[in-house]
N, C-alpha and C positions, 0 to 999 in steps of 0.2 A: 402531472404524476400527482397520485393519490399521498394521501399524508398515512403515514403508519406508524405509531410510535412503540418502540421497545423499553416502555419506562420500568419494569421489573428488571430486564436483564441490567440497564443504567444504573438502577440504584444499586444493585447487588456488586456491579463493579465500585461505584463509590466507596461504599463500604470498606473493598478491599484496597481502594489507593489509600485510605486514610489507616488502614493498620486495623481494622474493626473486626476483620475477618481473622478467626481461629485458624483457618487454612489459606495457604497460597503465599506468595511472596510479592505481591503487585505492590506494596508501599515501597519496595525497591525499585519499581519498573514495570509499566504492563507492557507487555509486547503482543500484538494482536495482529494475527496475520488472516485474509480472506482474500479469495479471488476478486479480479476486478469487475466492477461493475455487479456486485453481488450486494450493494448497500452499505459497506463499510463505512464511508467517507460521510453517507446522509446518516448513519448512527452517532458517529462522532461528533458530529457538529449539531443535530437535531435532537439527540436525546441524551449522551454523555454530557455534553458541553452545559446543557441547561440544568442536568440534575446536578452537578457540581457547584453551578452557581447558586443554586437555591441552597445548597448546602454549606453558603456562605466561603468560597473558595474561588478565589482570580484565576480565570481562565486564559490562556493564551493558545491559539491555535495558528497553526502554520502549516501548509500542503504543500512539500519541496515539488510535488509536479505541475504547481501553478504556474511557474514559468523555469521550464527546465535549462533556457539560457541562462541564467543566472546562477551564481555559485550557490550551494545549498546550505552552507554555512552562513554567507550572506542573509539569506532568506531568513534564517534562523534568529540572528543578532537583531534584525529589522524587527521582526514580530515581537521581541521583547523588548525592544527600544520602544516600540510605538504603545506598549502598555504601560512601559513603565514614563512615556511624556505624559500620557493622560494624567498621572499621578502627581507627577511632578510640578505641574500650574496649581495645584490646590495645595501642595507642599510649601510653593511660593506664597501664594496670596496667605497661607497660614503664618509664613514668616514675617509677612510685612504687618501683620496685626500685633504677634506675640513676641516678636524678636529671633533671630536667626539661632540664636542659642538654644530656643525651645524646638527646632525641627526635627523631629524622630531621624530621620534617614540624613545621615553625616554627610556632610558635604553635598548633598541633593541640589543645591543653586548650582552647583558649580559642574554636574554632571552636561556633557555634551552627549545627548544620546545617539547622534550622527555618528558617533566613532564607536559604538558599543562593540567589543569583540577585535578591534585593531589595536596595534601595537601602542599607540599614544592614547588609546581610550579603555573606558571601563573594560575591566573582564569579564564574560558571561558570568563568572561567578559571582563576581560583586552586583553584575547590573540582575541579577534574578533576586540576591540578597537585598538589595535597594526596594526592587519592585515588591517583595515582601512584605518589605518594613513599612513603605509608603502605603501600601493598600490595607497593610493591619491585618492579614489573612492570608491563610497558606494559597500557594500557586499552583497552578497545574498546567503544565506545559505539554500540549498535544500536538505531538508532530505526525504529519500523515505522509505516506510512504517514505518511511525513514530509511530505507535503505537505499535512498536516494543520495544522503549524506555521505556516502561510501564513495563515491564518484570522483571526490576531490579532496586534496588534502586539507582545506579548510574546514570541508565538512566532518571532516574524521575528528580535526581538532575541537570541534565544536560539540561532537559526541563525546571525547574525553572530559572536556570542560563540565557538560551536562554531569557527567557522570561525578565530578569530583564537586559539584554544586551539591548534589543530591548527597554525598558524603559528608559534607561541612553542614549542610543547612538541616539535616534530619538527625534525631535522636531516637533512643527508645523509648515510644508511648508518645511520641512527637512528629508528626510529619510536618514539615512546612514547603515541601517541594514534593510533589507529584508529577511523574514523567510517564508520559503514554506515545508509544510509537506504533504504529500502524503500519504494515505492508502489504501488497499485492500478491508477493514471493515470499513463500515463507522459506524457502533456500535462500534468498538473498537475505532477509532480515535476521536470518542464524547468523550471519556474518558479524554483527552486533554482538552476539554473545556465544560463540561456540568454542573458541578457542581461548586462552591464557594471555593472548593479545588484543581481545576484542574489548572494547569499550565498557561493555557491561557483562563480561565473563560470569558464567554462573546463573543469569537469567533463564526464564523458562518462554519459549514461545506459544502462546496460546491460539485455537482457532476460534476465530468468531464464529457464533453460532450462525448460518446462513437464516434468511427469513423460511419459514415452514408453515406449517398446518395452522396456526394464527393468522398469519398473513394471508393464505388463502381464505380461509374463514371471512377476514374480513371482506376481503376483494368478493368473496359471494353475495354476505350480506348486502354490498353496495347495488351489486346487479341486480339480485332479488325488488330491493326498492325501485330501482330504476324501471326495472322491466319485470312486471307481476306476471307477464306471460311466460315466463322462463322459470318460475319458481316449479319444483325447486333445483337447484344450481348442483349439478354432479360435482361436488368438491373433491372425491377424488380422480375425477377426470382433469381439473385444473389442477391439483396437486401434479398429476404423471406430466402435463404440460409444462409446466413450471421448472419438473427437475430436468426436463428434456430443452428446456431454454438456460440449464445451469443454475438453475437460483438467481437468474438476472433480471430483478423488476421491470427495470426501463424496457427491454426487450418484450416479454410477458406482456406488460400492459399496453405498449403499442400494440402488438398482435391481437389483444383482447380488443381493443378501440377498432382495429381494422374490422375483426369478424363481426361484432356487434352492431357495426355502420349500415345505416339503412343504403348506403349508397355499395355495400358488400354483394349484394344480389340474392344471399344466403337467405335458407329457408330452414325453419325447423331448429334442431338443437347444434347450439353454437360450440360445445366442447368438441365434437371431432375435428372441426375446421379448426380450432385452437391448437389442439394436437398435432395435426398436419403442418400449420405453421410452424411449431416448436422442431418439426422433425426437417423442415424447408430450409430452417436458421441454421440448425445444427450442420448440415448438409453442405450449406454454404460455407459457413466457417471453415469446415475440413476442407472443402475445394480450394479457398482460398492459401489455406497453409501447404497444402498440396502444391499449389501453383505457383508461391514464393518459395517452395522448394526445389521445383524442377527449375524454375527461373536463375538457379544459380548456376556459379562454376564449378566444375567437378571439384577441386579441390577444396571452394567453400561449400559444397554439398556434405564432403568426407568430414570437414571440420564440424559443421554442424551436426551431423550424425553422431559423432564420437562426443558430443557437448551434449546431446539429447539422450544418449545410453549413460554417459556417466554421473551426470546432474553436478551435486556439489563435490563430487571427485576429480573432476576434471582438471587435468592437468595439460594444457595444449602442446607443450613439446617435449615432453618426458619420451624416453624410449619406446615403451607400449605405446602411447599416440603416436608416434614416427612410424612404427610398425604397423598400425591399425593403418594410417592415411595410405601406406605403401599397399597394402593387402585390397584395399578398394578400390584404389587407383591403377593396379598394375606396374608403379614406376615409384621411383624414392621420391620424396618430400624432405625438402630443405627446412629448416627453422623458420628460416626468411618467407619461404613460399606460405607457410603458415600463418606468419606473423601478418602477411599481406592479407592473406584469405580471412582473419579475423578482421583486420582494420575494415577491410570492405563488407563485411557483414555488419559491423559498428555502423556504418555512414550510409547504409541503406536508410530508406525514407519508406515506410516507418523501417527502424531499427529493428533486426534480429538478435543483435547479441548487446550484452551489457557488460561494462568493467569497471571496476573497482578501482581507487585510486592505489592501490596495491598490486593491479595488475592482475585481479582473479576476475574471470570471463563467465558468466551465465546467458542462458537463454533469454531475453529479453520478455517475451510473453511466457507465463507459466504454462499456457493453454498448449504449449507447442508438446510439451511433457506428456499430457495426457493423450494427445491426438497420437504421438509417437507410441506409447503404450499400446492403444487400443491396436495399431496397425500391425505392431510387432507381435502382439497376442494373435490377431486373426492372421497370421501369415502373409501379410501384404505390405510388408515392409522389404526392401525400402521402395519408393514411388518410383514408378519406370517411363519414361515417354514410349508412345508408339516405335520409335527407333531405338530402344531397349535399355540396358544400363548406362552408369557411366561413361561417357565417351572418355579416350585416353589423353586428350590435349584440352586444356584451360583455352586456348586461343578459339 
């Protein structure tokens, strides 16, 4: 994968996170949403984190999807603990030289980083405060796929603790703790900010700008440098192909490599072949979603249909939902049957449905919403097998 840095955007966000921007509320928490595989994590790790470090900020990064089998609250605590541990070694060495009374972090020598976030260990608030004091610089905690924290009670508790830490450590004109939360699904990320019971109620979700013309120009320049016979590269053609790939650089560059390969057997301009590859990928993605949908039992289809239609308004067991299921299936559906269908959708590999610790449900892959809307607007919903619409019996 080629390296493409968005330095200007990273610098703008650094200024906003430190409260130096006249507009915005990023110093109280920056919430970024971007579809999967569009370069979000690459930007956070390759651009934003280094820019913060260059500006004298201690950066802690944790990806809650790095290991979905583990509790997100534990992953957050461990990331903070690891950062703190690296500084406590310096604190201990300093203490031996000048005496414990001179150590800046009170009780630092007694901190057991393995117990951070546990009942008998240091709280996340105290751990972050200790990290800031030990590093003697502001701290930025970047949590990638932050919506996953809502899938466990410990994750929710961690989010509430981070909000408390922000309120305690930051003062007007002085930002000691910066929080960056990213998510691949805006609807799920909204649950951190959208109602009075949410940990960061009142904050705004910002869309991370997708890679666009600057990225395409960079790619075109690389092609022209390596293949003078293709000068000039049709930048508008590349832009159309990239958009058809959903602004996903991994798929775009893989297709680029394939059509430019000497083994491809192609001749002449490569841009039309790249656009065709994008259309093929799009058709493949849609065919997979259709196959997944048609492979479900009728009750599961009805429940997923309702979820796609309602989005964040989805309530699986209210009167309107039960009426919807009955209309689509031609028979009554009980709450227990709807529960069973939802659990089955969650247990599939890959899962089709996401559930929060509070019992809220959403489609796991936000791309299904776009697929649903396109088919609905085109009069092609619901998908149907050759045998017709939903059969009567789940069995």
